[in-house]
mmCIF file of the N, C-alpha and C atoms, coordinates in Angstrom:
data_MODEL
# 
_entry.id   MODEL 
# 
loop_
_atom_site.group_PDB 
_atom_site.id 
_atom_site.type_symbol 
_atom_site.label_atom_id 
_atom_site.label_alt_id 
_atom_site.label_comp_id 
_atom_site.label_asym_id 
_atom_site.label_entity_id 
_atom_site.label_seq_id 
_atom_site.pdbx_PDB_ins_code 
_atom_site.Cartn_x 
_atom_site.Cartn_y 
_atom_site.Cartn_z 
_atom_site.occupancy 
_atom_site.B_iso_or_equiv 
_atom_site.pdbx_formal_charge 
_atom_site.auth_seq_id 
_atom_site.auth_comp_id 
_atom_site.auth_asym_id 
_atom_site.auth_atom_id 
_atom_site.pdbx_PDB_model_num 
ATOM 1   N N  . MET A 1 1  ? 15.458 13.451 39.987 1.00 0.00 ? 1  MET A N  1 
ATOM 2   C CA . MET A 1 1  ? 15.212 13.644 38.574 1.00 0.00 ? 1  MET A CA 1 
ATOM 3   C C  . MET A 1 1  ? 15.445 15.112 38.235 1.00 0.00 ? 1  MET A C  1 
ATOM 4   N N  . LEU A 1 2  ? 16.165 15.345 37.168 1.00 0.00 ? 2  LEU A N  1 
ATOM 5   C CA . LEU A 1 2  ? 16.401 16.709 36.701 1.00 0.00 ? 2  LEU A CA 1 
ATOM 6   C C  . LEU A 1 2  ? 15.196 17.186 35.906 1.00 0.00 ? 2  LEU A C  1 
ATOM 7   N N  . GLU A 1 3  ? 14.850 18.428 36.117 1.00 0.00 ? 3  GLU A N  1 
ATOM 8   C CA . GLU A 1 3  ? 13.732 19.019 35.393 1.00 0.00 ? 3  GLU A CA 1 
ATOM 9   C C  . GLU A 1 3  ? 14.251 19.982 34.341 1.00 0.00 ? 3  GLU A C  1 
ATOM 10  N N  . THR A 1 4  ? 13.457 20.194 33.312 1.00 0.00 ? 4  THR A N  1 
ATOM 11  C CA . THR A 1 4  ? 13.840 21.147 32.278 1.00 0.00 ? 4  THR A CA 1 
ATOM 12  C C  . THR A 1 4  ? 13.401 22.537 32.693 1.00 0.00 ? 4  THR A C  1 
ATOM 13  N N  . PRO A 1 5  ? 14.092 23.573 32.295 1.00 0.00 ? 5  PRO A N  1 
ATOM 14  C CA . PRO A 1 5  ? 15.280 23.528 31.448 1.00 0.00 ? 5  PRO A CA 1 
ATOM 15  C C  . PRO A 1 5  ? 16.493 23.020 32.219 1.00 0.00 ? 5  PRO A C  1 
ATOM 16  N N  . ILE A 1 6  ? 17.444 22.482 31.489 1.00 0.00 ? 6  ILE A N  1 
ATOM 17  C CA . ILE A 1 6  ? 18.673 21.966 32.086 1.00 0.00 ? 6  ILE A CA 1 
ATOM 18  C C  . ILE A 1 6  ? 19.879 22.442 31.275 1.00 0.00 ? 6  ILE A C  1 
ATOM 19  N N  . VAL A 1 7  ? 20.942 22.767 31.987 1.00 0.00 ? 7  VAL A N  1 
ATOM 20  C CA . VAL A 1 7  ? 22.206 23.143 31.360 1.00 0.00 ? 7  VAL A CA 1 
ATOM 21  C C  . VAL A 1 7  ? 23.230 22.093 31.765 1.00 0.00 ? 7  VAL A C  1 
ATOM 22  N N  . ILE A 1 8  ? 23.888 21.487 30.788 1.00 0.00 ? 8  ILE A N  1 
ATOM 23  C CA . ILE A 1 8  ? 24.915 20.480 31.050 1.00 0.00 ? 8  ILE A CA 1 
ATOM 24  C C  . ILE A 1 8  ? 26.249 21.039 30.572 1.00 0.00 ? 8  ILE A C  1 
ATOM 25  N N  . VAL A 1 9  ? 27.237 21.039 31.467 1.00 0.00 ? 9  VAL A N  1 
ATOM 26  C CA . VAL A 1 9  ? 28.560 21.559 31.129 1.00 0.00 ? 9  VAL A CA 1 
ATOM 27  C C  . VAL A 1 9  ? 29.530 20.385 31.057 1.00 0.00 ? 9  VAL A C  1 
ATOM 28  N N  . ASN A 1 10 ? 30.167 20.227 29.912 1.00 0.00 ? 10 ASN A N  1 
ATOM 29  C CA . ASN A 1 10 ? 31.133 19.163 29.689 1.00 0.00 ? 10 ASN A CA 1 
ATOM 30  C C  . ASN A 1 10 ? 32.523 19.677 30.082 1.00 0.00 ? 10 ASN A C  1 
ATOM 31  N N  . PHE A 1 11 ? 33.021 19.233 31.220 1.00 0.00 ? 11 PHE A N  1 
ATOM 32  C CA . PHE A 1 11 ? 34.324 19.691 31.699 1.00 0.00 ? 11 PHE A CA 1 
ATOM 33  C C  . PHE A 1 11 ? 35.462 19.261 30.775 1.00 0.00 ? 11 PHE A C  1 
ATOM 34  N N  . LYS A 1 12 ? 35.239 18.275 29.954 1.00 0.00 ? 12 LYS A N  1 
ATOM 35  C CA . LYS A 1 12 ? 36.302 17.778 29.084 1.00 0.00 ? 12 LYS A CA 1 
ATOM 36  C C  . LYS A 1 12 ? 36.745 18.829 28.061 1.00 0.00 ? 12 LYS A C  1 
ATOM 37  N N  . THR A 1 13 ? 35.957 19.870 27.893 1.00 0.00 ? 13 THR A N  1 
ATOM 38  C CA . THR A 1 13 ? 36.309 20.898 26.916 1.00 0.00 ? 13 THR A CA 1 
ATOM 39  C C  . THR A 1 13 ? 37.084 22.053 27.529 1.00 0.00 ? 13 THR A C  1 
ATOM 40  N N  . TYR A 1 14 ? 37.342 21.989 28.828 1.00 0.00 ? 14 TYR A N  1 
ATOM 41  C CA . TYR A 1 14 ? 38.018 23.087 29.519 1.00 0.00 ? 14 TYR A CA 1 
ATOM 42  C C  . TYR A 1 14 ? 39.275 22.593 30.234 1.00 0.00 ? 14 TYR A C  1 
ATOM 43  N N  . LEU A 1 15 ? 40.432 23.138 29.895 1.00 0.00 ? 15 LEU A N  1 
ATOM 44  C CA . LEU A 1 15 ? 41.668 22.768 30.584 1.00 0.00 ? 15 LEU A CA 1 
ATOM 45  C C  . LEU A 1 15 ? 41.601 23.125 32.062 1.00 0.00 ? 15 LEU A C  1 
ATOM 46  N N  . GLU A 1 16 ? 40.856 24.189 32.383 1.00 0.00 ? 16 GLU A N  1 
ATOM 47  C CA . GLU A 1 16 ? 40.758 24.654 33.766 1.00 0.00 ? 16 GLU A CA 1 
ATOM 48  C C  . GLU A 1 16 ? 39.897 23.739 34.631 1.00 0.00 ? 16 GLU A C  1 
ATOM 49  N N  . ALA A 1 17 ? 39.216 22.793 34.045 1.00 0.00 ? 17 ALA A N  1 
ATOM 50  C CA . ALA A 1 17 ? 38.249 21.969 34.774 1.00 0.00 ? 17 ALA A CA 1 
ATOM 51  C C  . ALA A 1 17 ? 38.851 20.650 35.249 1.00 0.00 ? 17 ALA A C  1 
ATOM 52  N N  . THR A 1 18 ? 39.953 20.744 35.984 1.00 0.00 ? 18 THR A N  1 
ATOM 53  C CA . THR A 1 18 ? 40.559 19.556 36.578 1.00 0.00 ? 18 THR A CA 1 
ATOM 54  C C  . THR A 1 18 ? 40.875 19.847 38.037 1.00 0.00 ? 18 THR A C  1 
ATOM 55  N N  . GLY A 1 19 ? 40.904 18.806 38.837 1.00 0.00 ? 19 GLY A N  1 
ATOM 56  C CA . GLY A 1 19 ? 41.277 18.947 40.244 1.00 0.00 ? 19 GLY A CA 1 
ATOM 57  C C  . GLY A 1 19 ? 40.395 19.914 41.007 1.00 0.00 ? 19 GLY A C  1 
ATOM 58  N N  . GLU A 1 20 ? 41.027 20.707 41.870 1.00 0.00 ? 20 GLU A N  1 
ATOM 59  C CA . GLU A 1 20 ? 40.291 21.660 42.710 1.00 0.00 ? 20 GLU A CA 1 
ATOM 60  C C  . GLU A 1 20 ? 39.575 22.711 41.864 1.00 0.00 ? 20 GLU A C  1 
ATOM 61  N N  . SER A 1 21 ? 40.135 23.052 40.728 1.00 0.00 ? 21 SER A N  1 
ATOM 62  C CA . SER A 1 21 ? 39.469 24.009 39.836 1.00 0.00 ? 21 SER A CA 1 
ATOM 63  C C  . SER A 1 21 ? 38.128 23.465 39.345 1.00 0.00 ? 21 SER A C  1 
ATOM 64  N N  . ALA A 1 22 ? 38.060 22.158 39.122 1.00 0.00 ? 22 ALA A N  1 
ATOM 65  C CA . ALA A 1 22 ? 36.802 21.539 38.696 1.00 0.00 ? 22 ALA A CA 1 
ATOM 66  C C  . ALA A 1 22 ? 35.746 21.654 39.791 1.00 0.00 ? 22 ALA A C  1 
ATOM 67  N N  . VAL A 1 23 ? 36.157 21.489 41.037 1.00 0.00 ? 23 VAL A N  1 
ATOM 68  C CA . VAL A 1 23 ? 35.226 21.616 42.163 1.00 0.00 ? 23 VAL A CA 1 
ATOM 69  C C  . VAL A 1 23 ? 34.702 23.047 42.244 1.00 0.00 ? 23 VAL A C  1 
ATOM 70  N N  . LYS A 1 24 ? 35.593 24.007 42.107 1.00 0.00 ? 24 LYS A N  1 
ATOM 71  C CA . LYS A 1 24 ? 35.181 25.417 42.149 1.00 0.00 ? 24 LYS A CA 1 
ATOM 72  C C  . LYS A 1 24 ? 34.220 25.735 41.007 1.00 0.00 ? 24 LYS A C  1 
ATOM 73  N N  . LEU A 1 25 ? 34.533 25.234 39.817 1.00 0.00 ? 25 LEU A N  1 
ATOM 74  C CA . LEU A 1 25 ? 33.675 25.473 38.663 1.00 0.00 ? 25 LEU A CA 1 
ATOM 75  C C  . LEU A 1 25 ? 32.299 24.842 38.878 1.00 0.00 ? 25 LEU A C  1 
ATOM 76  N N  . ALA A 1 26 ? 32.265 23.632 39.414 1.00 0.00 ? 26 ALA A N  1 
ATOM 77  C CA . ALA A 1 26 ? 30.990 22.960 39.677 1.00 0.00 ? 26 ALA A CA 1 
ATOM 78  C C  . ALA A 1 26 ? 30.149 23.755 40.673 1.00 0.00 ? 26 ALA A C  1 
ATOM 79  N N  . ARG A 1 27 ? 30.783 24.305 41.687 1.00 0.00 ? 27 ARG A N  1 
ATOM 80  C CA . ARG A 1 27 ? 30.050 25.119 42.670 1.00 0.00 ? 27 ARG A CA 1 
ATOM 81  C C  . ARG A 1 27 ? 29.475 26.378 42.021 1.00 0.00 ? 27 ARG A C  1 
ATOM 82  N N  . LEU A 1 28 ? 30.248 27.011 41.157 1.00 0.00 ? 28 LEU A N  1 
ATOM 83  C CA . LEU A 1 28 ? 29.753 28.198 40.450 1.00 0.00 ? 28 LEU A CA 1 
ATOM 84  C C  . LEU A 1 28 ? 28.579 27.853 39.538 1.00 0.00 ? 28 LEU A C  1 
ATOM 85  N N  . ILE A 1 29 ? 28.669 26.710 38.882 1.00 0.00 ? 29 ILE A N  1 
ATOM 86  C CA . ILE A 1 29 ? 27.588 26.270 37.998 1.00 0.00 ? 29 ILE A CA 1 
ATOM 87  C C  . ILE A 1 29 ? 26.329 25.992 38.812 1.00 0.00 ? 29 ILE A C  1 
ATOM 88  N N  . LEU A 1 30 ? 26.473 25.336 39.964 1.00 0.00 ? 30 LEU A N  1 
ATOM 89  C CA . LEU A 1 30 ? 25.337 25.067 40.843 1.00 0.00 ? 30 LEU A CA 1 
ATOM 90  C C  . LEU A 1 30 ? 24.687 26.372 41.297 1.00 0.00 ? 30 LEU A C  1 
ATOM 91  N N  . GLU A 1 31 ? 25.506 27.320 41.712 1.00 0.00 ? 31 GLU A N  1 
ATOM 92  C CA . GLU A 1 31 ? 24.997 28.615 42.165 1.00 0.00 ? 31 GLU A CA 1 
ATOM 93  C C  . GLU A 1 31 ? 24.240 29.333 41.044 1.00 0.00 ? 31 GLU A C  1 
ATOM 94  N N  . ALA A 1 32 ? 24.788 29.301 39.846 1.00 0.00 ? 32 ALA A N  1 
ATOM 95  C CA . ALA A 1 32 ? 24.129 29.946 38.706 1.00 0.00 ? 32 ALA A CA 1 
ATOM 96  C C  . ALA A 1 32 ? 22.787 29.277 38.414 1.00 0.00 ? 32 ALA A C  1 
ATOM 97  N N  . GLY A 1 33 ? 22.750 27.958 38.487 1.00 0.00 ? 33 GLY A N  1 
ATOM 98  C CA . GLY A 1 33 ? 21.496 27.244 38.254 1.00 0.00 ? 33 GLY A CA 1 
ATOM 99  C C  . GLY A 1 33 ? 20.439 27.604 39.280 1.00 0.00 ? 33 GLY A C  1 
ATOM 100 N N  . GLN A 1 34 ? 20.844 27.680 40.544 1.00 0.00 ? 34 GLN A N  1 
ATOM 101 C CA . GLN A 1 34 ? 19.904 28.035 41.600 1.00 0.00 ? 34 GLN A CA 1 
ATOM 102 C C  . GLN A 1 34 ? 19.416 29.471 41.432 1.00 0.00 ? 34 GLN A C  1 
ATOM 103 N N  . THR A 1 35 ? 20.307 30.363 41.074 1.00 0.00 ? 35 THR A N  1 
ATOM 104 C CA . THR A 1 35 ? 19.951 31.771 40.884 1.00 0.00 ? 35 THR A CA 1 
ATOM 105 C C  . THR A 1 35 ? 18.927 31.941 39.768 1.00 0.00 ? 35 THR A C  1 
ATOM 106 N N  . HIS A 1 36 ? 19.095 31.162 38.701 1.00 0.00 ? 36 HIS A N  1 
ATOM 107 C CA . HIS A 1 36 ? 18.248 31.326 37.522 1.00 0.00 ? 36 HIS A CA 1 
ATOM 108 C C  . HIS A 1 36 ? 17.130 30.291 37.427 1.00 0.00 ? 36 HIS A C  1 
ATOM 109 N N  . GLY A 1 37 ? 17.025 29.404 38.415 1.00 0.00 ? 37 GLY A N  1 
ATOM 110 C CA . GLY A 1 37 ? 15.930 28.444 38.452 1.00 0.00 ? 37 GLY A CA 1 
ATOM 111 C C  . GLY A 1 37 ? 15.980 27.373 37.385 1.00 0.00 ? 37 GLY A C  1 
ATOM 112 N N  . VAL A 1 38 ? 17.192 26.931 37.051 1.00 0.00 ? 38 VAL A N  1 
ATOM 113 C CA . VAL A 1 38 ? 17.335 25.857 36.068 1.00 0.00 ? 38 VAL A CA 1 
ATOM 114 C C  . VAL A 1 38 ? 18.131 24.710 36.682 1.00 0.00 ? 38 VAL A C  1 
ATOM 115 N N  . SER A 1 39 ? 17.880 23.505 36.192 1.00 0.00 ? 39 SER A N  1 
ATOM 116 C CA . SER A 1 39 ? 18.672 22.352 36.603 1.00 0.00 ? 39 SER A CA 1 
ATOM 117 C C  . SER A 1 39 ? 20.025 22.420 35.915 1.00 0.00 ? 39 SER A C  1 
ATOM 118 N N  . VAL A 1 40 ? 21.048 21.959 36.600 1.00 0.00 ? 40 VAL A N  1 
ATOM 119 C CA . VAL A 1 40 ? 22.383 21.932 36.013 1.00 0.00 ? 40 VAL A CA 1 
ATOM 120 C C  . VAL A 1 40 ? 23.015 20.571 36.256 1.00 0.00 ? 40 VAL A C  1 
ATOM 121 N N  . ALA A 1 41 ? 23.924 20.200 35.379 1.00 0.00 ? 41 ALA A N  1 
ATOM 122 C CA . ALA A 1 41 ? 24.689 18.968 35.527 1.00 0.00 ? 41 ALA A CA 1 
ATOM 123 C C  . ALA A 1 41 ? 26.063 19.207 34.930 1.00 0.00 ? 41 ALA A C  1 
ATOM 124 N N  . VAL A 1 42 ? 27.046 18.477 35.423 1.00 0.00 ? 42 VAL A N  1 
ATOM 125 C CA . VAL A 1 42 ? 28.384 18.557 34.856 1.00 0.00 ? 42 VAL A CA 1 
ATOM 126 C C  . VAL A 1 42 ? 28.836 17.167 34.434 1.00 0.00 ? 42 VAL A C  1 
ATOM 127 N N  . ALA A 1 43 ? 29.684 17.132 33.416 1.00 0.00 ? 43 ALA A N  1 
ATOM 128 C CA . ALA A 1 43 ? 30.308 15.899 32.952 1.00 0.00 ? 43 ALA A CA 1 
ATOM 129 C C  . ALA A 1 43 ? 31.804 16.052 33.203 1.00 0.00 ? 43 ALA A C  1 
ATOM 130 N N  . PRO A 1 44 ? 32.281 15.607 34.378 1.00 0.00 ? 44 PRO A N  1 
ATOM 131 C CA . PRO A 1 44 ? 33.685 15.816 34.728 1.00 0.00 ? 44 PRO A CA 1 
ATOM 132 C C  . PRO A 1 44 ? 34.621 14.886 33.968 1.00 0.00 ? 44 PRO A C  1 
ATOM 133 N N  . GLN A 1 45 ? 35.894 15.282 33.950 1.00 0.00 ? 45 GLN A N  1 
ATOM 134 C CA . GLN A 1 45 ? 36.924 14.429 33.369 1.00 0.00 ? 45 GLN A CA 1 
ATOM 135 C C  . GLN A 1 45 ? 37.200 13.279 34.328 1.00 0.00 ? 45 GLN A C  1 
ATOM 136 N N  . VAL A 1 46 ? 37.441 12.113 33.785 1.00 0.00 ? 46 VAL A N  1 
ATOM 137 C CA . VAL A 1 46 ? 37.789 10.958 34.602 1.00 0.00 ? 46 VAL A CA 1 
ATOM 138 C C  . VAL A 1 46 ? 39.158 10.476 34.157 1.00 0.00 ? 46 VAL A C  1 
ATOM 139 N N  . ALA A 1 47 ? 40.154 10.723 35.001 1.00 0.00 ? 47 ALA A N  1 
ATOM 140 C CA . ALA A 1 47 ? 41.504 10.272 34.658 1.00 0.00 ? 47 ALA A CA 1 
ATOM 141 C C  . ALA A 1 47 ? 42.383 10.318 35.873 1.00 0.00 ? 47 ALA A C  1 
# 
């Protein structure tokens, strides 16, 4: 279960968020969440 506060990043709004770049971005988002003590989630593109 995700706890608040939570940051959700919608990858569909970023051209850079596809393929391996999406994996790298997700890792950076996870690291930022851990650093700042917030839950994070991503909404990746499905295609």
